[in-house]
SEFITI-828555 format. One record per residue (C-alpha): y, x, z; residue number from 1. Coordinates in nm, 3 decimals, padded with zeros to 5 digits. Layout:
BEGIN
+---------+---------+---------+-----+
:       y :       x :       z :  nr :
+---------+---------+---------+-----+
:       Y :       X :       Z : NUM :
...
+---------+---------+---------+-----+
% end
This chain:
BEGIN
+---------+---------+---------+-----+
:       y :       x :       z :  nr :
+---------+---------+---------+-----+
: -05.904 : -07.238 : -00.541 :   1 :
: -05.831 : -07.103 : -00.178 :   2 :
: -05.957 : -06.765 : -00.294 :   3 :
: -05.833 : -06.774 : -00.657 :   4 :
: -05.460 : -06.796 : -00.543 :   5 :
: -05.456 : -06.479 : -00.313 :   6 :
: -05.623 : -06.285 : -00.589 :   7 :
: -05.352 : -06.365 : -00.814 :   8 :
: -05.078 : -06.254 : -00.595 :   9 :
: -05.277 : -05.926 : -00.553 :  10 :
: -05.337 : -05.889 : -00.920 :  11 :
: -04.961 : -05.931 : -01.004 :  12 :
: -04.855 : -05.687 : -00.731 :  13 :
: -05.093 : -05.436 : -00.855 :  14 :
: -05.052 : -05.483 : -01.234 :  15 :
: -04.687 : -05.390 : -01.211 :  16 :
: -04.566 : -05.033 : -01.271 :  17 :
: -04.435 : -04.873 : -00.966 :  18 :
: -04.182 : -04.609 : -00.958 :  19 :
: -04.058 : -04.377 : -00.700 :  20 :
: -03.755 : -04.200 : -00.756 :  21 :
: -03.705 : -03.875 : -00.546 :  22 :
: -03.320 : -03.780 : -00.499 :  23 :
: -03.279 : -03.419 : -00.458 :  24 :
: -03.090 : -03.136 : -00.594 :  25 :
: -03.386 : -03.066 : -00.843 :  26 :
: -03.485 : -03.256 : -01.142 :  27 :
: -03.600 : -03.636 : -01.042 :  28 :
: -03.980 : -03.705 : -01.037 :  29 :
: -04.147 : -04.022 : -01.128 :  30 :
: -04.449 : -04.104 : -00.974 :  31 :
: -04.653 : -04.389 : -01.213 :  32 :
: -04.939 : -04.563 : -01.049 :  33 :
: -05.212 : -04.702 : -01.259 :  34 :
: -05.282 : -05.084 : -01.196 :  35 :
: -05.561 : -05.175 : -00.984 :  36 :
: -05.848 : -05.369 : -01.139 :  37 :
: -06.004 : -05.650 : -00.929 :  38 :
: -06.298 : -05.888 : -00.963 :  39 :
: -06.292 : -06.248 : -00.843 :  40 :
: -06.588 : -06.364 : -00.683 :  41 :
: -06.637 : -06.748 : -00.663 :  42 :
: -06.754 : -06.927 : -00.360 :  43 :
: -06.756 : -06.612 : -00.157 :  44 :
: -06.503 : -06.439 :  00.059 :  45 :
: -06.235 : -06.234 : -00.096 :  46 :
: -06.422 : -05.905 : -00.207 :  47 :
: -06.197 : -05.727 : -00.465 :  48 :
: -06.342 : -05.413 : -00.634 :  49 :
: -06.086 : -05.153 : -00.661 :  50 :
: -06.097 : -04.893 : -00.911 :  51 :
: -05.959 : -04.578 : -00.791 :  52 :
: -05.577 : -04.534 : -00.835 :  53 :
: -05.452 : -04.272 : -01.086 :  54 :
: -05.107 : -04.116 : -01.022 :  55 :
: -04.965 : -03.923 : -01.288 :  56 :
: -04.642 : -03.674 : -01.194 :  57 :
: -04.406 : -03.662 : -01.465 :  58 :
: -04.116 : -03.447 : -01.428 :  59 :
: -03.792 : -03.561 : -01.554 :  60 :
: -03.518 : -03.327 : -01.650 :  61 :
: -03.177 : -03.412 : -01.566 :  62 :
: -02.846 : -03.296 : -01.751 :  63 :
: -02.686 : -03.001 : -01.590 :  64 :
: -02.359 : -03.196 : -01.486 :  65 :
: -02.599 : -03.457 : -01.302 :  66 :
: -02.725 : -03.210 : -01.067 :  67 :
: -02.489 : -03.084 : -00.759 :  68 :
: -02.632 : -02.835 : -00.539 :  69 :
: -02.487 : -02.708 : -00.215 :  70 :
: -02.403 : -02.372 : -00.390 :  71 :
: -02.201 : -02.555 : -00.689 :  72 :
: -01.999 : -02.736 : -00.403 :  73 :
: -01.928 : -02.436 : -00.219 :  74 :
: -01.801 : -02.258 : -00.564 :  75 :
: -01.576 : -02.550 : -00.639 :  76 :
: -01.408 : -02.522 : -00.316 :  77 :
: -01.352 : -02.157 : -00.322 :  78 :
: -01.210 : -02.201 : -00.706 :  79 :
: -00.990 : -02.479 : -00.568 :  80 :
: -00.842 : -02.253 : -00.267 :  81 :
: -00.797 : -01.938 : -00.533 :  82 :
: -00.503 : -01.852 : -00.740 :  83 :
: -00.475 : -01.553 : -00.967 :  84 :
: -00.199 : -01.283 : -00.993 :  85 :
: -00.196 : -01.034 : -01.276 :  86 :
: -00.578 : -01.111 : -01.315 :  87 :
: -00.674 : -01.067 : -00.946 :  88 :
: -00.809 : -01.343 : -00.755 :  89 :
: -00.629 : -01.439 : -00.405 :  90 :
: -00.664 : -01.708 : -00.152 :  91 :
: -00.397 : -01.958 : -00.159 :  92 :
: -00.271 : -01.834 :  00.181 :  93 :
: -00.216 : -01.480 :  00.054 :  94 :
:  00.113 : -01.308 :  00.045 :  95 :
:  00.047 : -01.002 : -00.203 :  96 :
:  00.419 : -00.948 : -00.261 :  97 :
:  00.618 : -00.750 : -00.034 :  98 :
:  00.994 : -00.617 :  00.002 :  99 :
:  01.148 : -00.401 :  00.243 : 100 :
:  01.449 : -00.203 :  00.340 : 101 :
:  01.432 :  00.144 :  00.501 : 102 :
:  01.640 :  00.461 :  00.636 : 103 :
:  01.539 :  00.799 :  00.678 : 104 :
:  01.614 :  01.176 :  00.602 : 105 :
:  01.661 :  01.069 :  00.231 : 106 :
:  01.943 :  00.789 :  00.308 : 107 :
:  01.909 :  00.430 :  00.315 : 108 :
:  01.688 :  00.255 :  00.069 : 109 :
:  01.537 : -00.052 : -00.070 : 110 :
:  01.203 : -00.147 : -00.244 : 111 :
:  00.911 : -00.359 : -00.336 : 112 :
:  00.540 : -00.362 : -00.369 : 113 :
:  00.217 : -00.535 : -00.463 : 114 :
: -00.108 : -00.557 : -00.280 : 115 :
: -00.405 : -00.499 : -00.507 : 116 :
: -00.645 : -00.562 : -00.223 : 117 :
: -00.664 : -00.498 :  00.125 : 118 :
: -00.705 : -00.130 :  00.084 : 119 :
: -00.429 : -00.039 : -00.174 : 120 :
: -00.051 : -00.119 : -00.245 : 121 :
:  00.169 : -00.021 : -00.486 : 122 :
:  00.515 :  00.039 : -00.407 : 123 :
:  00.850 :  00.153 : -00.598 : 124 :
:  01.186 :  00.223 : -00.443 : 125 :
:  01.543 :  00.392 : -00.419 : 126 :
:  01.682 :  00.615 : -00.134 : 127 :
:  02.038 :  00.741 : -00.165 : 128 :
:  02.295 :  00.864 :  00.081 : 129 :
:  02.601 :  01.078 :  00.084 : 130 :
:  02.775 :  01.248 :  00.360 : 131 :
:  03.064 :  01.475 :  00.342 : 132 :
:  03.248 :  01.622 :  00.651 : 133 :
:  03.501 :  01.854 :  00.673 : 134 :
:  03.687 :  02.027 :  00.995 : 135 :
:  03.367 :  02.058 :  01.188 : 136 :
:  03.299 :  02.284 :  01.487 : 137 :
:  02.912 :  02.330 :  01.471 : 138 :
:  02.846 :  02.657 :  01.643 : 139 :
:  02.515 :  02.843 :  01.519 : 140 :
:  02.570 :  03.163 :  01.677 : 141 :
:  02.833 :  03.359 :  01.885 : 142 :
:  03.086 :  03.411 :  01.611 : 143 :
:  02.965 :  03.195 :  01.354 : 144 :
:  03.005 :  02.809 :  01.280 : 145 :
:  02.940 :  02.532 :  01.014 : 146 :
:  03.271 :  02.357 :  00.944 : 147 :
:  03.206 :  02.192 :  00.628 : 148 :
:  02.898 :  01.992 :  00.505 : 149 :
:  02.862 :  01.774 :  00.174 : 150 :
:  02.524 :  01.653 :  00.137 : 151 :
:  02.431 :  01.405 : -00.186 : 152 :
:  02.092 :  01.232 : -00.215 : 153 :
:  01.963 :  01.004 : -00.488 : 154 :
:  01.577 :  00.934 : -00.527 : 155 :
:  01.352 :  00.696 : -00.691 : 156 :
:  01.001 :  00.678 : -00.653 : 157 :
:  00.646 :  00.515 : -00.746 : 158 :
:  00.371 :  00.552 : -00.490 : 159 :
:  00.024 :  00.417 : -00.393 : 160 :
: -00.053 :  00.352 : -00.031 : 161 :
: -00.403 :  00.376 :  00.034 : 162 :
: -00.553 :  00.212 :  00.347 : 163 :
: -00.896 :  00.354 :  00.415 : 164 :
: -00.950 :  00.121 :  00.687 : 165 :
: -00.777 : -00.197 :  00.557 : 166 :
: -00.549 : -00.167 :  00.829 : 167 :
: -00.191 : -00.050 :  00.932 : 168 :
: -00.273 :  00.313 :  00.860 : 169 :
: -00.208 :  00.447 :  00.526 : 170 :
: -00.203 :  00.756 :  00.309 : 171 :
:  00.077 :  00.752 :  00.037 : 172 :
:  00.041 :  00.963 : -00.301 : 173 :
:  00.321 :  00.930 : -00.540 : 174 :
:  00.606 :  01.083 : -00.760 : 175 :
:  00.972 :  01.113 : -00.651 : 176 :
:  01.231 :  01.155 : -00.927 : 177 :
:  01.504 :  01.321 : -00.703 : 178 :
:  01.860 :  01.454 : -00.719 : 179 :
:  01.948 :  01.594 : -00.395 : 180 :
:  02.248 :  01.858 : -00.341 : 181 :
:  02.367 :  02.037 : -00.026 : 182 :
:  02.659 :  02.217 :  00.021 : 183 :
:  02.813 :  02.402 :  00.355 : 184 :
:  03.039 :  02.648 :  00.466 : 185 :
:  03.029 :  02.914 :  00.737 : 186 :
:  03.352 :  03.017 :  00.919 : 187 :
:  03.396 :  03.284 :  01.195 : 188 :
:  03.429 :  03.128 :  01.557 : 189 :
:  03.542 :  03.255 :  01.877 : 190 :
:  03.417 :  02.997 :  02.079 : 191 :
:  03.144 :  03.196 :  02.283 : 192 :
:  03.351 :  03.497 :  02.267 : 193 :
:  03.477 :  03.687 :  02.568 : 194 :
:  03.811 :  03.847 :  02.577 : 195 :
:  03.805 :  04.151 :  02.350 : 196 :
:  03.504 :  04.058 :  02.146 : 197 :
:  03.549 :  03.969 :  01.757 : 198 :
:  03.334 :  03.719 :  01.561 : 199 :
:  03.038 :  03.843 :  01.379 : 200 :
:  02.786 :  03.722 :  01.109 : 201 :
:  02.438 :  03.807 :  01.095 : 202 :
:  02.264 :  03.820 :  00.760 : 203 :
:  01.911 :  04.001 :  00.715 : 204 :
:  01.927 :  04.155 :  01.073 : 205 :
:  02.261 :  04.318 :  00.950 : 206 :
:  02.579 :  04.256 :  01.160 : 207 :
:  02.917 :  04.189 :  00.968 : 208 :
:  03.281 :  04.162 :  01.085 : 209 :
:  03.322 :  03.782 :  01.049 : 210 :
:  03.694 :  03.799 :  00.980 : 211 :
:  03.655 :  04.075 :  00.732 : 212 :
:  03.387 :  03.879 :  00.552 : 213 :
:  03.567 :  03.534 :  00.570 : 214 :
:  03.415 :  03.204 :  00.486 : 215 :
:  03.090 :  03.208 :  00.342 : 216 :
:  02.966 :  02.949 :  00.113 : 217 :
:  02.604 :  02.788 :  00.072 : 218 :
:  02.489 :  02.569 : -00.232 : 219 :
:  02.140 :  02.409 : -00.255 : 220 :
:  01.958 :  02.206 : -00.542 : 221 :
:  01.638 :  02.146 : -00.678 : 222 :
:  01.566 :  02.228 : -01.071 : 223 :
:  01.254 :  02.006 : -01.087 : 224 :
:  01.328 :  01.646 : -01.076 : 225 :
:  01.025 :  01.477 : -01.092 : 226 :
:  00.823 :  01.592 : -00.766 : 227 :
:  00.468 :  01.508 : -00.622 : 228 :
:  00.463 :  01.345 : -00.267 : 229 :
:  00.214 :  01.304 : -00.001 : 230 :
:  00.251 :  01.151 :  00.324 : 231 :
:  00.102 :  00.940 :  00.577 : 232 :
:  00.232 :  00.591 :  00.728 : 233 :
:  00.192 :  00.305 :  00.984 : 234 :
:  00.282 : -00.035 :  00.879 : 235 :
:  00.194 : -00.280 :  01.163 : 236 :
:  00.245 : -00.667 :  01.107 : 237 :
:  00.474 : -00.833 :  01.350 : 238 :
:  00.390 : -01.170 :  01.204 : 239 :
:  00.225 : -01.326 :  00.895 : 240 :
:  00.531 : -01.228 :  00.694 : 241 :
:  00.726 : -00.953 :  00.880 : 242 :
:  00.622 : -00.604 :  00.977 : 243 :
:  00.725 : -00.237 :  01.056 : 244 :
:  00.670 :  00.068 :  00.840 : 245 :
:  00.690 :  00.421 :  00.915 : 246 :
:  00.659 :  00.739 :  00.647 : 247 :
:  00.630 :  01.091 :  00.716 : 248 :
:  00.565 :  01.339 :  00.449 : 249 :
:  00.717 :  01.595 :  00.181 : 250 :
:  00.775 :  01.648 : -00.175 : 251 :
:  00.662 :  01.961 : -00.317 : 252 :
:  00.980 :  02.105 : -00.526 : 253 :
:  00.839 :  02.455 : -00.595 : 254 :
:  01.148 :  02.666 : -00.501 : 255 :
:  01.506 :  02.552 : -00.403 : 256 :
:  01.810 :  02.709 : -00.610 : 257 :
:  02.012 :  02.882 : -00.330 : 258 :
:  02.363 :  03.037 : -00.381 : 259 :
:  02.500 :  03.224 : -00.087 : 260 :
:  02.831 :  03.411 : -00.164 : 261 :
:  03.141 :  03.478 :  00.018 : 262 :
:  03.441 :  03.234 : -00.032 : 263 :
:  03.682 :  03.570 : -00.138 : 264 :
:  03.430 :  03.717 : -00.362 : 265 :
:  03.398 :  04.046 : -00.187 : 266 :
:  03.043 :  04.135 : -00.165 : 267 :
:  03.107 :  04.500 : -00.115 : 268 :
:  03.170 :  04.464 :  00.264 : 269 :
:  02.964 :  04.684 :  00.477 : 270 :
:  02.774 :  04.609 :  00.775 : 271 :
:  02.879 :  04.745 :  01.101 : 272 :
:  02.603 :  05.020 :  01.110 : 273 :
:  02.699 :  05.104 :  00.742 : 274 :
:  02.329 :  05.037 :  00.637 : 275 :
:  02.393 :  04.761 :  00.361 : 276 :
:  02.632 :  04.555 :  00.159 : 277 :
:  02.712 :  04.178 :  00.219 : 278 :
:  02.596 :  04.123 : -00.136 : 279 :
:  02.233 :  04.262 : -00.062 : 280 :
:  02.203 :  04.094 :  00.259 : 281 :
:  02.304 :  03.749 :  00.128 : 282 :
:  02.056 :  03.824 : -00.170 : 283 :
:  01.784 :  03.851 :  00.103 : 284 :
:  01.870 :  03.550 :  00.279 : 285 :
:  01.906 :  03.345 : -00.038 : 286 :
:  01.516 :  03.442 : -00.120 : 287 :
:  01.414 :  03.365 :  00.248 : 288 :
:  01.591 :  03.018 :  00.216 : 289 :
:  01.450 :  02.938 : -00.109 : 290 :
:  01.104 :  03.011 : -00.054 : 291 :
:  01.126 :  02.781 :  00.280 : 292 :
:  01.230 :  02.489 :  00.077 : 293 :
:  00.906 :  02.456 : -00.131 : 294 :
:  00.838 :  02.129 :  00.033 : 295 :
:  01.146 :  01.869 :  00.119 : 296 :
:  01.059 :  01.676 :  00.425 : 297 :
:  01.062 :  01.312 :  00.401 : 298 :
:  01.096 :  01.072 :  00.714 : 299 :
:  01.160 :  00.689 :  00.696 : 300 :
:  01.172 :  00.387 :  00.902 : 301 :
:  01.150 :  00.054 :  00.736 : 302 :
:  01.124 : -00.320 :  00.785 : 303 :
:  00.938 : -00.546 :  00.544 : 304 :
:  00.860 : -00.893 :  00.456 : 305 :
:  00.575 : -01.050 :  00.245 : 306 :
:  00.574 : -01.362 :  00.032 : 307 :
+---------+---------+---------+-----+
% end
């Protein structure tokens, strides 16, 4: 009897199926161990005859939603920290929108932009200014001054700021819709003249008596309204939201429309050496002036904020 009870306990322990569940991020594996066969011998010490244990490995597929891997956790975290704007993914703390104010040769302006990514911004804005002054006494040369200036500028633009190094430096390419007009007036001046000298104009290397010619008008405008623009800029951050911007470039206008004419309309006045007329000299000056204004300079300084 004392040998039978231990044998029964061993039989019960080994006759039950033992399951080993291995929890990993892979499908769960079950290990099934076959029961152990024992032989009870009376009137002897416990001498079990154990058959070889047989283990069968059975892979069990788990539903996809039940398997959570490190990669899945990271993907869920990334998705939770992103937002989408215009179909583009951004981190929650990203500030892709920008508004700015600027001032420069084209006047004062405002604009807005959108950062497509770290290498590209799309910006649109408006610049305008008007300056009108009469009674100036700005001496150009001895005997000649500018005493009237009328400048009017209205410009709208759309541009792409390309950041090749994903930093503050950028190359700007765009289109400017311009309406720029400039008017000025030359007048005789005796500010730098010695006693007995008479004021003189010089047009196309010919010298004219300024008092005989009188006031000379200058008008400048541009026929082409939509002009291509190229420039470079620097827009460093002052903080996470604020920053500065600078822009230096030019619009290609082809040729400017220039008018040079005497206010009294007398273009037949001869120069002092009697080699040419005022009309002919002003015609050459107009052509030189027009060809020199194929590119309209642009220079700006601004302040921007991101949100």
